[in-house]
N, C-alpha and C positions, 0 to 999 in steps of 0.2 A: 503392545504393538511395537513391531520392529522401527527403530530411528525415533521414537518417541522417549520422552525424558518424564522424569516425575516431580512436582513440586513439594519441597519439603519446608518451606518457610514463607510467610506472607510479609510481605516490607511495608506497602503503603496502596491506598487507593489512587487510581488515575484519573484525570479530567477525561471526559469525553463521553458521546453518547450511547458506548457499547457499554460503559462502565469497567474497564479492565483494571486489574490488580497487578501490580508489581510483586513477583514472587521468585526467591530463589529456587534454582530447579537441582535435580541430582547430578548435572553434568558441572555444577559450581558456578553458572552464568545465572544471570537475572534475565527475565522475560515479561513482557506484559501479555499478560492473560485475560484471554477474551472467554467469557462462559456460555455454556448452550443458551440458557436461559437469560441471557442478555436482553435487554429493551429493545433492541432495532430487530433482529431475527436471527434465527440459529443459521441459516445460510451463511450470514457474513464470515462465519468461520471458515467455510468451504472457500468462500470468494477470496479471504485474506490468502489462504494457503496457495490457492490456484495462481492467482493473479501476481502474488510475490514470486513465485516461481518462475511465471512467465517473463516478469520483470528481470530476475536473475538470468535466465536463460540468454535474454537479448542484450546482457552487459550494463544492466542500469544498477545503481548505488541503494540498495535495499539490505534492511537488516536480516539476518538469518533467521528463518521460521523454523518451528518444531510443533508437533502435536504433544500435548502436554497433559498429561495423567494428574487429575487432582484425586485426591482421595478422601471418601466420605469421614475417616479418622479427620484428616486436618481441618475440613470446614466445620465439623461439628466443634473442635476445639478453637477456632479462631472467629471470635466474634465479627470481625471487620468484615468477613467474607459473605458480603449480600450486596443485593440488587435492591437500588431504592427507585420506587416508582410514585412520585407525589407524597403521598402521607404513608405509604405503605413500603413495607419491607419484607423481604424474603430472601432464605438461604440461596448462595449459590448452588448449582449442583455439583455433584461429584462426577466423574468420568473423564472423557477425552475432551480437551478444550483446546483451543488455538493459542500458542504462543510466538511472540516477535520478542525478539533477543535485546535488549535495550541497548542503547548507542554505546553508552559510557557505563562502567562500572559506578551504581548508586553508593557503594558504601565507600568508595577511594577515589570520588569524583575528583576532588580536589586535586589530585595527585595526576590522575589519569586523564583528565580534562572535563571540559564542560559542554552542555547540552542546552541550547534554545530553540523553541519554538516559532520565534520570530527575530528578524535583524532588522535595524532602521537602513532606510534605502540606502544611505553610504557605504554601510558595512555589506551590502550583497555585492558591492565590487571585489569584497576580499573573499566571497565563496571560489574556492578553485575548480569546482565541477559546474557551475551554472549552466555549461551548455546543456547539461543533463536533462534541466528543465525541459529542452525540446524532446529531447528522446522520451521521457517521460509523458508528453502530450501524445505521442503517437501510442504509447501503451494505454493511456486512459481513453482515446478514443476509439482503439481496438477492441476494449474490453467494456466499453460504453459505462465510463464511471459516471454515475448520476450526482456525486458529491464533488465540491472543491478539491484540489489538488493539494495534499499535506506533506508536509516536510519538516525536518529539523535540523540544525545547523550543531556540528559540533566542532571543537578545536581541541588542541593537546596543550598541557600546560606551557605557558609562556611564549606559545605562538600567536601570530596576528590573523593568521589566515582560517577560514573554516571550510566545512566538507558538510555538503547537504546529503541526507539520506533521506529517502522516500518511505513513506510509513502510511499507513490506514488505508488498505484497498478494500475494505467491507462493502463499500457502495460500488464495486465493480458490477457489470452484470445486472445493474438495478436491483441491488440489494436482494431481498428475500423474493424478489419477482421473477427472476431469471431472465428478463426481457431486455431488449435492447432500444428504448426510446432515443435515439440521437438526436441530441440539441447542440447549437453551436458553442454555448456558455457551459456545457458541462464539463466536468474532469479537467477543467483548468485552473493554474495557480491564480490567487488574487490579485497579483499584482503585475504590473505589464513589463518591469524592469527585467525580470527574468528571462523575456525573451528579447531585448534588444539588440541581442548580437545575429538575430535570424535574418537574414539575407535573401535566402533562397532556399530550394530544397536540400542542396548540399548541408546545410546546419542541422537537418533531421537524421544525419549519419553519425554512426553507422548503424543506428537501433532501426530507423525505417525500413531499409533493406532486409536488416536481419528480422525483422516482423514478416516481410513478405517473402522470404527465403525459407522460413520456419516449416518444416516437413509437418506433415498430419500427426506422424508418431511422436516428434517431439513436443507438440503440443498436447497431445493424448496423456504423454509421459508425466508432464507435470500434475495431471490430476490423480496420479498413482498413489495409494495409500489415504486419500482423503477418508475419513471414517464416514461411514454408509449412513449414519444417525444423523449427521449435519446436512444431508442431502433432501431426505424425505424418499421420493421415487427416485431410484437409481438412473430410472431412463431418462430423468429431466437434467443430470449431469452431463450425459452421453449427448443431448440435446445441444447444450450449451458449448461442449466441444465441438461439433458438428457446426454451431455458428461463428465459433472465433477461426476455425479453417475456412469457412466462405469468408468472413471479413476483413481476411489480411489483404485480399486487394483493394477494399475500401478505404484504408487509412488515409492515403493521400486526399480523395473527394473530402473526407469528414474535417480535416485539417483546413483545407480550401473554405469549407463552410465556416469556423472559427475566423480564418484571415479577412473574411470578407464580411464580418459581422461590425455593427456600429462601434464595437469597442476598440477597434484598431489596434488588435497586440502586435504586430509586427511593422512600425513604422519604418524601418530601416529596410525592409522587403520591396526593392524597388520595381517599378513599372516595367522596366525591361527585362529583368529577372523573371517577372511573371510571364510575361509575353513569351520568352524562351519556352519556359516550361510548355 
């Protein structure tokens, strides 16, 4: 497939429900690879590719994503390439898989930098792009991410500040269901700290307006090249694109639903600012 890469070496198993594997690929980079027979659903591969491309299109910090070909030979000669379900183990399938480029080079990470999936409260103040959590909330509400928002935090060697990279879009579009069961608490980050800068609608810019202004063609283009075997009925993917086009105008309402919930995620959003809107 044009634009795809080939997995050439298994590095290690990754944590997470999809049981991804870190692999070196033919372009020299490392990717977290999720397989078609992962325990969640084959469609999470399509979700990852589509939602990450949408996030990239509106200017959010996501990692590069690719279609990764994993050969039968590599699987047959790599004992670790398995999917574990309870006491049962089965081989990963060969073919076209989803790959998300690893944030730092895992081989030379000591020199290139460090990556963390959690930061203590005080350290969040040193995340240089913390405002993007508001932008990612727009994306997650638009795509109906039914999982909590996931991010990793990286920093270069000898630097104090971190940068957030948003990962794991597999449960956008309600995982394998491809439905949009909106709920106030879905698709949000677990801690309010990342939203404390939000004082009004201006703090969701430029991402909110970028979604609202995204053309039908641009949205459809983000689905280009998704392997049909990830989708089942190709008409279903077209239906999801149609839903996304319709939902562009509902993002503000979905954010308002979250703003008004009992969690009170935006304590600095003043009544005066709410009234003006």
